[in-house]
C-alpha positions in Angstrom: -70.4 -12.6 35.6 -67.7 -15.2 35.2 -69.3 -17.4 38.0 -72.6 -17.1 36.2 -71.0 -18.4 33.0 -69.4 -21.2 34.8 -72.7 -22.2 36.3 -74.1 -22.6 32.9 -71.0 -24.6 31.7 -69.8 -21.8 29.3 -66.2 -22.1 30.3 -64.5 -21.1 27.1 -65.7 -17.5 27.5 -63.9 -15.2 30.0 -65.6 -12.1 31.3 -62.7 -9.6 31.8 -64.7 -6.7 33.2 -68.1 -5.2 33.5 -68.7 -1.4 33.5 -71.9 0.7 33.7 -71.2 4.4 32.6 -73.1 7.0 34.5 -74.7 8.7 31.6 -76.2 5.5 30.0 -78.3 2.6 31.2 -76.2 0.2 29.1 -73.6 -2.1 30.7 -70.4 -2.7 28.8 -68.8 -6.2 29.2 -65.4 -7.2 27.9 -65.4 -10.8 26.7 -62.4 -12.8 25.3 -64.5 -14.1 22.1 -67.8 -13.9 20.6 -70.2 -16.6 21.9 -74.0 -16.5 21.3 -74.8 -18.8 24.2 -72.8 -16.6 26.7 -74.3 -13.4 25.3 -77.9 -14.8 25.7 -77.2 -15.9 29.3 -75.8 -12.5 30.2 -78.5 -10.6 28.4 -81.2 -12.7 30.1 -79.8 -12.1 33.6 -79.2 -8.3 32.9 -82.7 -8.0 31.4 -84.3 -9.0 34.8 -82.2 -6.2 36.3 -83.3 -3.7 33.8 -79.9 -3.2 32.4 -79.2 -3.4 28.7 -75.7 -4.8 27.6 -73.1 -4.2 25.0 -70.3 -6.5 24.4 -66.6 -5.7 23.6 -64.3 -8.5 22.5 -60.7 -8.9 23.4 -58.7 -11.6 21.5 -58.2 -14.8 23.3 -54.4 -14.6 23.2 -54.2 -11.1 24.6 -51.8 -11.2 27.6 -53.9 -8.9 29.8 -57.1 -11.1 29.3 -55.3 -14.3 30.3 -53.5 -12.6 33.2 -56.8 -11.2 34.5 -58.3 -14.7 34.4 -55.5 -16.2 36.2 -55.6 -13.5 38.9 -59.3 -14.0 39.2 -59.0 -17.8 39.6 -56.1 -17.3 42.2 -58.2 -14.9 44.3 -61.0 -17.4 44.4 -58.7 -20.3 45.3 -58.7 -21.4 49.0 -55.5 -23.1 48.6 -53.9 -19.6 47.7 -55.3 -18.0 50.8 -54.2 -21.0 53.0 -50.7 -20.9 51.7 -50.5 -17.0 52.1 -51.8 -17.2 55.6 -49.3 -20.0 56.4 -46.3 -18.2 55.0 -47.3 -15.0 56.9 -47.7 -17.0 60.1 -44.2 -18.7 59.7 -42.6 -15.4 59.0 -44.4 -13.9 62.1 -43.5 -16.7 64.5 -40.3 -18.1 63.0 -38.8 -15.3 60.9 -36.7 -15.9 57.7 -34.9 -19.1 58.9 -38.3 -20.7 59.7 -39.5 -19.7 56.1 -36.3 -21.1 54.6 -36.8 -24.5 56.3 -40.5 -24.6 55.5 -39.7 -23.9 51.8 -36.9 -26.5 51.8 -38.9 -29.3 53.3 -41.9 -28.3 51.2 -39.8 -28.7 48.1 -38.3 -32.0 49.3 -41.9 -33.3 49.7 -43.1 -32.0 46.4 -40.1 -33.4 44.4 -40.3 -36.7 46.3 -44.0 -37.1 45.5 -43.3 -36.2 41.8 -40.6 -38.8 41.7 -42.8 -41.5 43.5 -45.7 -40.9 41.3 -43.6 -40.8 38.0 -43.5 -43.6 35.4 -39.8 -44.0 35.8 -40.0 -45.4 39.3 -42.9 -47.5 38.4 -40.8 -49.0 35.5 -38.0 -49.6 37.9 -40.3 -51.3 40.4 -41.7 -53.5 37.6 -38.2 -54.5 36.4 -37.1 -55.2 40.0 -40.1 -57.4 40.5 -39.4 -59.2 37.3 -35.7 -59.8 38.1 -36.6 -60.7 41.7 -39.1 -63.3 40.5 -36.6 -64.9 38.1 -34.1 -65.5 40.8 -36.3 -67.6 42.9 
C-alpha cells in the first residue's frame, strides 16, 4: 500500500498495516492520519480487486507508527542490505579485529568528509586566500 501511495505522490500518509479478516470481505488499513486523496486511491485500487476497505487512524506522533515506517524504509534500502552484507563478510573473513579496523577507518572517512564539506573549513580557506592575496 505504501508504495502505491508514494507512486501517487501522497507521501504524508503512512500505511502501517493491512489486514483482511476471514469472516468479512472488508480490508482494514491503519493509516497515520485522515486524508481523502489517499483513501480514494486505496479504495479505487481495492475496488478493482473486489475488496471493500475500512480505515483506522493512528496519530502521527505515535512511536509505533514512526518506528514501523522507519523499519519499512530501512528494509527497502539497498544501502542497508549492502552494509549488512559487507559487515557479515568482514566478520566471516577477518573476524572482530577486521570489523574494528573497518569501523575505525570508515569513521575517519565519514568525519573527514563532514569536516571538508563543512562551512567552517570553507571560511578558513576563504580567509587564507584573502590573507595570501594581501601578502603579494
